[in-house]
N, C-alpha and C positions, 0 to 999 in steps of 0.2 A: 780730197777736199769734200767735206760734208755738204750735201745739197739740202738746204732748209726747206725750199719749196717742195721738193720731192717728198720729204718727210711729212710735211703738212698734207700734201695730196694723198699720201698713203693712209694717214690717219683719217682724213675725211672720207676716203673710199670705204674704210672699215666701218665708219659710222653710218655711211649711206647703206651699206649692206645690212646693218642691224635694223635700220628703219624699214628697208624693203622686206626683211624677214618678218618684222612685226606686221606689216600690211598683209603679207601672205597668211600668217597665222590667224589674224583677225578675220580675214575673208572666209576662212573655213568654219567660223563660229556662227551658228544659226541664230538669226535675229528675228524670227517670226515671219519673215517674208521669204518667198521662194528665191533661192540664190544657187546657181549651179556650182559655185565654188565650195559649197559644203560637201560636195562629192569628190573634190580634188584628191583627197588622200586614199580613196577607195581603189584597191587593186583587185582585178578579176582574173581567175584562172582561165586562160584562153589557149587551148591546145597545148597544155603543159607548161606554159610560162605565165608569170604574173605581169599583167599590163594595166595601165590606167583605164578607168571606166570609159573615158572619151575616145580610147583607141578601138573599142569594140562596139560603140553605139554613138548616136547623137543625143545630146542632153540639152533640153530646152525648158523654158518656163512659159507655158501658155497663158498663165495668169499669176497673180500675186501670191496665191496659196498652193500652187501645184508645180512640181517638176516632172517633166515627161522624159522618159528614157526609151529610145527606139533602137533596139539592137540591130546591127546590120546582118546578123546571122541568127536564124530562129533557134539554133541549138544553144545560144548564149543566154536565153531567158533564165534558166535555173542558176548558172554560175553568177549572173549579175544579182539576182534576188538574194542568193546566199551571201555574197560579198556585202550587200547593203545591210542585211540582217545582222551579220557578224561585226559590222563597223560600229563606230561610236555615234553615228548620225541619230539613232534612236527613233527612226520612222519605219513603219511597216510598209513594204512595197505592195502595190496592188497590180496584178497582171491580168490583162484582158485578152491575151494571145497576140496582140499587135504592139502594145505599148505597156511599159511598166510606169505606173504613176506613183508619185510620192506626194501625199497630201500633207502640207505643212500645217500642223496644228498651231493655234494661237498659244503664245507663251503665258504661263501663269506668272503672277507677281514674284513668287518665290524663285521660279526658274530664271526670270529676268535678272534678279539680284545676283544669283549664282553666276550667270553669264557675264555680268558687269565685273564681278570679282575676278573671274577667269581672265577677262580682257585686261584688267588692272595688273594682274600677275604677269601676263605676257608683256605689257608695256614696261613694267619694272625690269624684266629681264633685258629688254632692249636698252633701257637707260643704263643698266649695269654694263652692257657690252660697249655702249658709247663711252662711258667713263673709263673702261679698261683701255679703249683705243687712245683716249686722251692721256692716260697714265703712261702707256707704252711710248707715246710720242714724246712726252716730257722726259722720260728716262733716256730716250735716244738723244734728245737735245742736250741733256746734262752730260752724257757720255761724249758727245761731239765737242762740248765746251772743254772737256779735259784734253781732247785731241786737237784743240786749236781754234774752235769757234769762239768769237768774242762774247763776253757776258751780255752786252747790249743786244747783239743779234739773238742770243738765246732767249732773253727776256721778251723781246719783240715777237719772236716765234711762239713763245708760250702764251702771250696775250692773244695772238691770232688763233692759236689752237683752242684757247678758252672760248673765243667768239664762235668758232665753228661748233664746239661742244654745246654751247648755249642754244645755238640755232637748231641743232639736231634734237635737243631735249624738248624745245618748244614744238618742233614738228611731231615728236612722239606724243606729247600731251594733246595736240590738236587732233591727231589720228584717233587717240583714245576717246577724246570728247565726242567726236563724230560717231564712233562705233557705239558708245554708251547711249547716245541720243537715239540712234537707230534701234538699239535693243529696247530701250524704255518707252519708245513710241508705241502706243497700243493701236 
């Protein structure tokens, strides 16, 4: 027997994962303020293995325009600096022997527009993933109808799936709106 509630729950979970992925991606986009999440994707060579930056140092934001990285091992200064320079962060690290500082420069108008475009692209990918989850759910429901699910139950489930879809799309648009506002705020 086909479990409609389980099908809807699975689709909603896929949609939730798409929204969470979007939030993670947008957190790594620099918006002119110091944010430790822009360093989340950086991997550092630590004794032969690649580990996250926060595994070899403490990363803090002492003020709105600075990120401070304090390695736990003095020998990690060079590999950390190299990883930051090689990354897409686009900020030159400053090392004073104790702490590596990243001064977050103010964004130019052109750079802000590029970042909002990039955010829009990420949001569109999330919307596509949500739509795909809805489509897959509808396909499962149609298949279940052929296997004995009543037409009324299928239609009710499709309506419920559409409501979940609409809610997730609104969530994505709200997340994008907040991020764009953060980027465009001078």
